[in-house]
N, C-alpha and C positions, 0 to 999 in steps of 0.2 A: 489466329482468329478461331473462333470457337465453331464447332461443326454444325450444319444446316442442320432443322428439323425436318422430316421427310411425313413425320404421322401426328395425328393430334389435331389438325386444322379441318374446322368442317368445311365441307365444301369442296376440298380438295378429292379428285380425281385420282385413279390408279397411279398415273405417273406426275402427281402432284400438283397438276395444271390448274389454275383457279380462274374461271372466266365470268365475268358479270351475269346476274340472269337477264332474260331476255325482255322481261318487265320488271321496273322497279317496284318490290313489294312494301305496300304502306303499312302493314303489320308488322314485318319483321324486327322493328324498333321496340315495339309494345311486347311481343312475344319473347324477345331477350330479357326483357325488363322484368317481366312474370316469372321468369325460369331463375332470372338472377335474385330476386326477392324471395322464393323458396329457400336458399341457402341460409344457414343459420352463419352472420358475418359478423366477425368480431375485430376489432380496429388493432393494428400494431402498437407493441410499446414505442417504437422509433419510426422518426420518416423513413422514406427512401433512400432520399440525401446522404442522412447520418449513416443507416448502416450499409452503405455502399461506401462509406469513408471508414467504416470500426468507428465510429467515435459516440460519445454519450450524446443521447439526446433528451430533452426537458418535456417532449412529447406537448407541447404547446398548442393551442387550437385558436385559429384556425393553421397557425404557423410556428414552428418551435423558434426558440430563441436564436438558435445558430443560423437557422435560415435567415432569418429575418434581418439579422446581422451581416450576413453574407449577401443580401439582396437576391436570393435564390429561389427558385418555385419550390414550395414545401407541399407534399402529400403523403398520404398514409396508404399503405398497400393492406387491403384486406387479409385478416388470418383465415387460413385454410385448415386448422386443426377443429378437430370435430366433425370434420364434414367426409363421408364416407364415399358419397355417390362421384366417381370421377367426372363424371359429365358433369355435374354441379362444381366440382373444382377447377373445372377446366375455364368455367364462364368469370371464376375471379384471376384478377390480372393483377400485375406490379406495377403496369402500366400509369404514367400519369392520365387522370381525366382530361380526356378530348372533347371540346365540345363540338357538337353537329352543325356542320357549316351551313349557314342560310344562305339557300342558293335563288332566293326571289329575283334578285338583278344581277348574279354573279357573271352570268353569260356575256352580259354588255357593260357591265362597270369595268372601272379602274383603279387601281390604288389609289386609296383619298392621300390628299397631299395637304400637310399644315397650311394655313393662310397666316398670315404675319397681323400682328395685333392692329386693331384700327382699321384693317384693309378694306372694310365697307365704308366709312367714312370716307375715304379718299378714291374710291371708283364712281366715278360720276359721268357725264355725255353718253349716256346710253347704252355704255359697258356695265356689265353685271360679274358679280365676283359669286361663285359656286357657294351655295350655302352648305357647313360643314356635317356631315353625316356620320352617325353612331354605328359604325361597322367594328363588328367582332375579329380577332385575332387574325381566322381564316380568309376573311372577307379581303383584308388588306395586303395579307403576306401572300397567298396563294394570287392574288391580282397582281402584284409585282410580278410573280414567278410568270405566268403568262403573258402578261406584255413585256417582259426583257429575255428570259430565259429561252422560254419554251418556241418561238418563231423561230429558232437555230437550231432546236433540238425536237422537234416534231413528233417525238415518239409515243407518248399517251394520246388517249382518245383527245377528241375536240373537247374544248372545254364544257359547255354546256352539257354533251354526253357523260365527260368525265365526273360534274356533280352529282348526275344524276348516279351513275355507278358508286358514287362514296354514300350518296343516300340511302342504298336499299344495300349495302353490306357493307357498313365502316368499319368491321372488324379488319378486314384484310387489306384496309389503306391505310395502317396503322403507320408503319414505318413510311410509306410512299409520302404521306400527309406529312411526315417530319419532314422528309428532303424537302418538301415545297416550303414549307415554313422557312427551312434556314436559308432557302435560296433566297426566297422572297426577302427575309431579314436583311443578306446582305446587300442587296439593290435598295431597302428603304432603309439602310443603317438603324435598326433597331435597337433600342436601350439595352433590351436583353438578347443581343448576338451571340453572345459568348455561352451564354445557359442554351440557346438552340443550337449551336455548334456541339457543345459537350454530349449533348441529350442524342444527337443523330449520331454521331461517330459512334457513341457508345451502342444503339441499335445495331447498327453496321457491323460491328465487331464481333455482337453476341447471336444467339441463335436466332434464325428468321426462316419463316415456312419456305418450301419450294414452289413458290408461284411466281406467275409474272410479274406482279406490281413487285414483288422481292427485286427481281432482276433488273426491271425499271428504276428503282429506286436506288441501286447500288451503281446501275450506269450512270444515272445523273449526278450522285453522289461524288462519282468517281472525276467526272467533270470537273466538278464544283471544288474537288480537293487538290486538282491540277493548277486551278486559278489561285488558288491560296499559297502555292508553293509547298502544296504538301504531298511532296512525291511518293513515298512511301506508301500512305493512305490510297493515293490515286494509282497506283499499282496493285494493291492489294485488293482494293473495290472492283476494280475494271477486270482483274483477273476472276475474280470470285462470282461476277455478273456473266462471265461467258461460259465458267464451266456450269453453273448452275443453266444457264440457259442449254447447253449440248444437254446436261443429265435430262431435264425437261422433254428435250426432243424440240426446241422451236427452231433447228436448221431444218427441220424436216417441212415438207410440202405439206403432208397431213396434218400436222398442229394446228395449222390456222385455219385448215379445211373443216376441222371438226369443230366447228362453232358455229351457229347459225346468226350469231350477230356479227354483221359484216364490218360493222365502226371496231370492235373490237380485234376481229380478225385483222383488218387493216393494223391496228395497233398492234398486235404481234410480230406481225412480219417487219415494221417499221424497226421495230425494239432489236430485232434481229440484225438488220443491213445496218443499223447506226452502232451496235456493238461490232461489227466487223469492220465500220469504216474507221470508228476510233482506235480500233486496234491496227489500223494500218498507219494513221498518223503518228503513234506511237513508234512503230518502226521507222518511220521516216525522219521522226525527230531525234533517232537516237538516245534516246533521255534513260533507258533502262533496257535491259533484256526484255523481251516481250514473248509470250507465248504464241505460237502460230494458229490464231483464229481464223486464219485464209486459207490456212494447211487442213483446215476441217473439210472433209466431204458433205457438200449441202445441196439440197434441191430446192430450199425453199425459193417461191415465187417473188419476182419481183412488184412492189408497190406501183399499182400506173395510174392513181391519182392525182391530178394536179393539187397545189397547196390549199387553193381555193374550193374545189371540192371535198377534199377531205375535212375542210372546218366545216362546211355546210352537211357533211353528212351522204355527200352524193358518192359512194363507193363505186370506182371501177373496176371491174374485173382485172384480177393481177395476170402477168404473163411469166412464163417461165425465161429462163436466161438464154435457153435456146431460141426461143422464140423472137426476144429481144435482137440477139445476135442477127437472126435473118432481117429482121427490119432495118438494122442498121447496113448490113450489106446490100440491100434492096434501094439505099437512099434515101430512108426516110429519115427527118430530123426533128418532127414535132414527136417530142417524148417528155412527159413530165418531170420535173425538177428532181427528184428525188432518184429516179432514174439516170439523170447526168450524173449526181453524185455516186451510185452505185459503178458506173462505170470508171468514172474519175479513181474510186478504190480499187477496183480492178487493174487499172492502169498501174498504178502506185505499188501495187503488190506484185507487179512485174519488174518493176523498175526499183524497188528496194534492196536487193543484193546487186545489182548494178554500182549504187550509191556507197554502198557498205564494203564493198570487195575492189581493192586497187589490184590485183596480182595480176591482172591482164596485161598485154604488153598495150604500149601506149595507142599504137595503131588499132588494134582489135579493140580497146574500150572505146577510142573515138567512134568508130562506127556503130557500137552498141549504143554510146548516147544519141548519136544521130539517130537512129532508128527508133529509139523512146523519145525522143523529141518529135518525131514524126507522128508518132501516134498521138500524143499531147494537143500538137496542132492541129491534127486532123477532127480530135474533140471538140477543140475551141471553134472551128469553123462550121460545126454543125449545131452549135447553140444557137437558136433563133433570136435575132435580134429584138424581135417585138417584145420576148418575155424578159428582156433587161430593163423595160422601161414600163412593165406592170407593177403596179403599188398596191397594196392590203387598204381599207376602210380609214387607217391610222395614217396613210401617207407613206408606208414604207415598203422598200422594193422585197421580193421573193428572197429571203435569207438562205433558204435551201439552195438555190439556184446559184446566189452569189455567192456562196461557202464555196460550192463544185468549180465555178469558175477560180476564183481565187486560189484553190491549189490547184488548179493545175499549172496556173502560172507560176506558182512556188514550186511545183515540180519541176519546170525546166530550169529552176534557180538551183534546185538541191541538186539537179544533175552535172553543175558545172562547179560547183563549190568544192574545196579541198575535204577529201574524206578526213584530216587530222582536225578540222575542227568539229569538236563534238560536243553536245551537250547545249546548254544555256548559259554559260559564263565567257561571255565575249569578252572581257577585260585579259583573260589568261591566254586566249587562242586568237585573237585579231592579230597580234604581233607573227604568226606564223606565217601570215599574207595567202593571198589567194593561190590557186594551183599553177597559174601563169604568171609572167612577168610581162611588162608592157612590151605590144608588139611596135618594134621599131618603124617597119615599113607603114604599120598602119597610123602612128605618128605621124607620118611625113604629109600625109594628106593636109592637115591641119592647115598648110600654110596658103593652099587653094580655097579655105573656107569649109572645106569638109572637115565631119569628127568620126573618129571608130567610136561605133556603136555596137558592142557585142549582144548575144543573145540574152544572156542575164541582165544586160541594164534593159533591154525590150521588155522582158518579162517582169522585171522589178518596177517599171513605169506602169504597166498593164496593172498591176494590182493597187498601184496609186490611184491610177485613175478610176478605179471602184468608189473611190471613196468622193469622187463628184457626183455621185448619185444621193438621194437624202437618205442616207444609209444612217442608223442612231448608232452611236459608237458605244453607248451604254451597251446595244444590244449585241455587240460584236462577240462573238464565240471564245471562252477561254482557250480552247484548242489552237486559235489562230494566232496564239502571242509569239510560237516562235518560228510562224510564217512569217511574220511582220519584221521579228528579228532577224532573219535572211535578207528581207528586203532593204534593211537599214543598210549589213555588210555591204552588199553590192554597192550601194553608192559612197558608204566609205572607203571600198578596196578603190572603186574608180576614183576616188579624189587624192587617196595616200598612195596607192602602191601604181597606177595605171596611167598615172601622169593626165587625168582628166578631170580635174579641180575646176568648176564652175559655180556659179550662184544658182544655179537650177537645181544641181545636184545637192549643193549644201541646204536649199532651201526643203527639198524633200527629205532630208534628215531631220531636219526641224519639223516637219508637219508631222512625220512618223513619232518623232517623241512626244510633240503633243496628243496624237491619237492615244499611245500608248500611257499617257499621263493622266487624260480622262477616263481611260478605263482601267487603269490603275486605281481610281476610287472607290472602285468595286473588287478588282482583283488585285490584291497582292504582287501576284508574279510581273504582271504589265507594270507596274510600277517600280518594281528591282530592274526591269528589262530597261525600260525608260531611263533609268538613273544610271546605268553602266553603259547604252548607247551615247550617253551624254558626256560621261566621264572620257571614252574613248574619242568621243569628237572633240573635247577639250583639249585634251594632251598628242592628237595627231593632227588636227586641223587648227592652223594660228590663222590669226588674221590675213586678211589677203595684201597688205602691205609688206607682209613677211613670207610670202609665200615662196620666195626662192626656195625655201627648204621645207619640203612637205612633212619632213619627220624631225624627231630632233637630232640634231648633229653629233651628239653623243654616241647615238646609237650605231654600234659596227656593222648593223645587217647590211648586206650587199644589197637591201632595195634601194637606198639613198643614191649609190652609184648610178642603177637603173633608171630611176625616175629622175635624176639629173642630167643622164643624157637625153632619156626623151623629152625633156622639157626645153633641153638647148638645140636640139633639131628642129623648133619651130621657128625659130629665127628671130626672134622678139627679145630686145633686154629685160624684160618683165613677164609676170605669167601672163599668157593670153588668155582673151577673153573666147573660149572656144565657141560659145552660145550668141556671138555678136556675128549674126550673119546680114548680108546686104539688103535694104529695104527695110532698113529702121526696126530689125525684129526687138521687142521689149519684152527681155525674160521675166521681168517682175510682174508687169501686167498679165502675162500667160499664167505665171504661177500663182498669182490670187485668183484666177479663173479658174484653175485647176482646183483648188483646194478652197472654196468659197463653202463649200458645203460641207466640207469638215472642221472648220473653225467655227461655223456657226451652227447649232444642232436645233432643229427647229422646235424640238419637244423637250429641250432643256437648255431655255432661255439663262441658266445660273452658268453655262458652261461658253458664253460667247466671250470671245476673248479679242484682245487686241489685233490690228492687223499682224499679218506674217513679218518677217525678218526679225526672229527674236535675237539675243545674244547668248550665248551659252556660259557664260559667266565672265571670268576676267580674258581679257583677249577678243571675248564673243566671236562663236563661229559663223554669224551671218555678216556679209561684207557692207560697209557703208554706201546707201543711196545717193549718189551724186546730185547734186541740186540742179546743174545745168541740163 
């Protein structure tokens, strides 16, 4: 990647930190225009697209023939020749013209959606369809970004404040706006999505000013690249963002304290802590070697505003890490959602080495795992139940809090999963099996109507239960995808290796595939993970009438013998129904109540699906429902 520019950007102070002005200037735009008009500007002989590819350009206006044929945006850079004044030369940019966003109703509006032809004639009985509105590109794409991506990654200033900052100084937001447009294009499936992707990635790999806006853009783009399965881009952008943040001094308390704008100061603190949180997730996923963001000595304060306070601009005083720990030790549990996320980030940092290192003795390692698990359980007990039921004006729960709770349960799973299962390729490492086999003593309780229920299954159930809330699948964080893969592995291990095959676990695998498939309409990584889980389920989980052998008989793996012995100890001729308890417990009714919010996304009617109990293909994963 190209080195970053430290100088030559107006408005950047000695450490390269760019903050928005206290009050938006109404004359800044006209002043820039007047300065720009004084320079003698000549048009280039070739457009920027052709120049970047080193191909011949016919210099056609308003677009050259090559760009018209390839359906790409065509624009011409202004010539700098003959302009000796460096200040005037700096006013001329090779960047494509970006129309100034219209902010009249962006704070409350959302991305416009196309209506079917003739819809106005078919709507009656008091129902009305919204009239089409003429919105420019930034309104539509930025609206999609703030509606779907921003709630899980609220590092930018709240929407209404962000647009004011952009209006007051659009030049410093060029790269960040490009990232926002690209992200919005992903959600809206914009016809020029590839152009947005190419332009944004090119900007991210080039020269960027050392500003908070550049760091925020790189951080968000790293997450987007992860969801798009572009691992090298994800690693590069993430490493670059945290290195720039450290060089700017964002990890220091004094950095945010220097600005008088409370909203901007809160945004800076959030940006630093989200960079650390993403670094911990990367280390927990073991995707690639990660630079130790958590190892950096930092005294940055913890943002202490609830999400609804932050969005309203009602910024609370931040607290130091020592103050927060003191409050926890005193028994206080009422903390902002972001404070809970920061705490689980710190817990993950402490257990990462334990997850990745298997050199300790078994007994010692078990004690360390139990200690780490106790910390996570204590964290979960302190989450106020009332906060889980709070929803925003659009009917969505607090996604920052839900993300923290989900990662707490996923961390419990990660503590117990085999260290040999690394990365995201479940097709390759699933046959390695879990770190333990079926517990014969635990299997013996099944004949009394009891069932083994390991901790990892309890944690997996807790993650799935989060989707009982009105959680929009489309807004699920891309970095959550590996966590859902681990949840699916828990149920697959239970059915294939541990002798705990049941309709309930099969249905949970089915529901996870549905969630990832819907999420995969936006993020290719989710689509791939869903396909991989389905392929493993098809291969290892036959129909229930063939469940006497849970794995292929041609596989010489020792797991076959262990699972067969565990199944035989139940005393039944066929596969027992482990979840058929006295009292008429209906597993299917239970499952449908658990996942009705997953299958019917209230804000995405096109995703309404048929009832649960799908088949995975030939043979089918879900057992047939008896008509009796």
